[in-house]
N, C-alpha and C positions, 0 to 999 in steps of 0.2 A: 492379365500378362499378354503381352503380343505373340502372334505366331511366329514362324520362321521358315523360310524357305531355305533349302539346302541344292544348292545349284552347282552342276559338274558340267565340264567340258571335258569331251574326251577324244582322244585318236587311238581307235583300236590297232593293236599290231599284232596281234595273235587272237584271233576269232573263237578258235576251242576253248583256250584258257579264260578269254573274257567271257566266254559264256557260261562257266562254271561260276566265275565270279559272280555274275548276274542272278544266277540260280539261286545263290545264296544270300546275296545281298536284298533281295526283295523282302523275305521273311524277316531277315532282321531289321531292316528300316520299319515295316509294318508293327513290330513287336515294340517300338519304340513311338508308336503313335505316327508314324510318317505315311504320306499318301502321296502317289506319284500324281503329278499334274501334267507331266510332260516326260516323254520317255522315248529320245530318239526319232520326233516326229520331224516334220518339215520345217526348215527356218530358212531366213535369210540374214547373212553376215554382213552387216553395214560397217562395223569398224574393228578393228584388232584383229587378232589370232584367230584362224578358221579351226574349229575342230567338227568333224563331221558327226559327233555323238553329242548331244546335248540332253541334260536330266534337269528336272524341277521336281522337289517332293517338297511338301508342307509339313510341318512339326508342329506340336502343339506350343513350344518355345523353343528358344536358342540354347537354352541348356538341353531339351531333349535332344536337339539334332546333334550337339556335340557329345553328350552321352551315348548316342547311337552308335557315332563314328569310334567311340573308343572303348565300344563293349566288344566283348569276347567273340560273338555271333560275327559281327562286322568285320572285324579283323581277321578271323577264319577266312571270310569271303576276300577281303581285299588282297590275302595274300596270292590270291589268283590272278587280281589285277596288275600287280606289281609285274613287270617284265614283260605285259601284254598289254600294256597301254601307256600313254602319255596323258595324264589329268590336271586338271584345275578344278579345285573343290572348296567351295565357302558356305558357309552356314550365315544368312543374313535375316535378321530381324525385321517383320513387315511392321509399318506403322498400325497404331491401334484404330 
């Protein structure tokens, strides 16, 4: 089964609330087998909309990434991000 990448492009509008999200989201992601590959590192925007924070995590499968998003633990974290950020988030299956 192919692994999958959780890719988020984020504009933080309330750093304190978003910090609460990040503190809760990390353990929820890890609990579903997610491992961060990049979390707010340097980047160069070549096309499309620029968002200052970019995050990539690898999950054991597409289903694991979606299950993480829908989990009660992640949804509790997400409550802090809503209203504190503008986000685009996707889970993308990797090639075998």
